[in-house]
N, C-alpha and C positions, 0 to 999 in steps of 0.2 A: 885679894887673892884671885888669880885667874883660874878659870875652869881647866885650863890646859897645863897647869903646873904638874899634874899627875903624869903627863907625857914628858914634859921638859925635864923631870927628875931623871928619866932614862936617857934623854938626849945629852944631858950633862956629862955622861960617861964618854962622850966622843968630843975631844978637845977641838977637832977641826970643824965642828958644827956650831953655827950661830943661829939665833932665832929672835923674832920680834913679835910681840903680842899686838894684834890689831884690834884694839878694844877688848871686849869680853868674849867675842864669838868667833874670832879667827886667829890663826897663828901662821906666820911665815917662817920657814926654816931654810937655811942656806948652808951649803957645803959642797966641796968638790966642783965648784963653778956651776952649781945647779940650785934651783929653788923649788920648794914644795910648799903649797899652801893648803892648810886644812881648816875647815870651818863648820860651824853648826848650821849654816844656811847653804842652800843649793843655789849658787850663783851662775856657774857655768861648768862645762865638762872638764876644765883644767883645774878645778878646785875639788879636793876630796871632801865630801860632805860626811860628817860624823853623826851618828846617833848619840845624843847626850849621855845615855847610860853607859856607852863604851868608855867614856872618860873615867868612869868609876870602876867598871868591871874589867876593862881590857886595855889599860894605858900602855902596858908593855908591848902588846901586839900592834897598837897604833904607832908607837915609836919605832918598832921594827920595820913596819911598812915604809915609814918616812925615810929611815936609814937606807933601806933597799932602793927607794926611788932616787936617793942621792948618789947611789953607786958605791956606798961605803960598807955594805954587808960583808961578812966573812965568806969568802968563796970556797965552795966545796965542789969538786968535779964528780959528776955522776959515774964516770968511767972507773973511779976509784971506790965506788960503792957496790955493795952486794944487795941483790933483791931478795926480799923475804916476804912471806905471807904474814899478815898482821892480825893478831887476835882482836876480838871485839873490845875487851878491856884496854888493850894497848891503843887501839884506834880512839876510843873515847877519851883516854887520858891525854893523848897527843893533840887531838883537835880542841879540847877544852883549853889547853895551854897555849896553842899557837894559831888557832883560826877564829876570826871575829864572830862567825856565825855558829861556832861550836859544833856539836855533834849532829849528824844526820844519819839515818839508817842506810845501810848499804849491803849488797850481797857479797861483793868481792873487795878485799882490803889488801893493798900491796904497799910495801914500804921499802925505802932505801936505807941501808945500814952503813955507817962510816965509823971505823974503829969501834965496832960493836955497839954503836949508839944509833937509834932511829932518828934520821935527820929529815926525812920527807915521807909523805904518804899520799896515795891516790886511792879513792874509793869509787866503786862503780856499781851501777845496777846490772842485773843479769840481762843479757841481750834478749830482745823480743821482736816479733814481727810487726813492722809498721809500714803500711803502704807497700807491701811486698818486699821490703828490705829488712835485713836483720840489723837492728839498731840498738845501741847501748848508751846509757847516760853516764857521764862523768859527774859524780855528785860533789866530791871535794878533792882539791889538790892543795897541799899545804906543806911548807917547809919549816924547819926549826927557826924560831925567832932570831933575828939579826944574822941569818945565814942566807946565802944565795946558792942554790943547788944548780950549778950550770949543767944543762942537759938532763936534769932530773925528770921533768914532765915527759919529755920524749922517750926516755928509757922506760918509764913506768907504763906509758901507753903502748909501746911496742911489746912489752911483756904481756900486757892484757890481751892484745890482739892475737898473739901467738897461742895463748892458752884458751881464749874465749872468742873464736872467730866471729867477726861481724862486718857489716858493710859500711857502717858509719858510727861515729861517736859524737854525741851532742852535749853541750853544756850551756849554762846561763851565767851572765855576769851582771850584777846590779850596776846600772849606769851611774849611780850617784857616788860610788866609791871604787869603781874598777874600770879599766879601759880595755881589757882583753888583749893587750899587745902580746903577752906571753903565749896566748893560744894561737894567735896569728903566726908567730914565729915558728911554730911546729906544724903549720899547715891547716889550721882551722879556718873556715870561711865564715865571714860575718853575714848572718841572715836577717839582720835588722832588729829593731827594738819591739818588744812585746810588753803589754800590760798584763801583769800577773798579780791579781788580787790587790790592785791599786798601787803596785810598785812596778817600776820600769826596768826590764832586763834586756840585755842584748844577747841574742842567741847565736852560738857558734857551732859549726858542724865540721867534723873531719871526715872526708870521704876516703875510704880505705880500698886499696887494691889488694884483694885477698890472695891473689896469685903470687904476691911478693912475700907472703908469710907461710910458714909451714907449722902446723900444729904439732906440739910435742905431747907424747903420752906420759 
């Protein structure tokens, strides 16, 4: 039995998806004229390295990320979603179900609702002064599994900036299982790789023109 069968059980729900076990430590997945490779070993930046415990605790989330990379996720448009503040219990339940790294504390929690269902969430630290600038950290951004929220990150960030003015927003992406392309698409700049407690993260920063936003009361 392959370690990846917990993931392929979910992939089997997509008839257009095919996969091939590469020994016991890697899986290649094909669909929509694309290929995704996931592995327990870090070989290069084009291969998503998994923590072995995720295959036990989070196979659904892994399968969802693969389906999204293949371009086969159910698309929901952010313009059709309503923005709502999210309670701490709502945030914790959503992140536990849909984010590989689970729950992290946050000051501000903002969600997108579609047909009265929470489909995406962004959590932020409170803005603070850093090097003379008012800077805020984006702690988590997460969509519902097997869904792609088109324009979701941009809509949530714009809402945050309007209500909590700041000069920039920064976030970190683990280089072993994230490429940060989604952040670059909404204007984040790549500030390079940093070693944080023995793990490597790519830092991204969004520079904000505060004159373009008007705070709401």
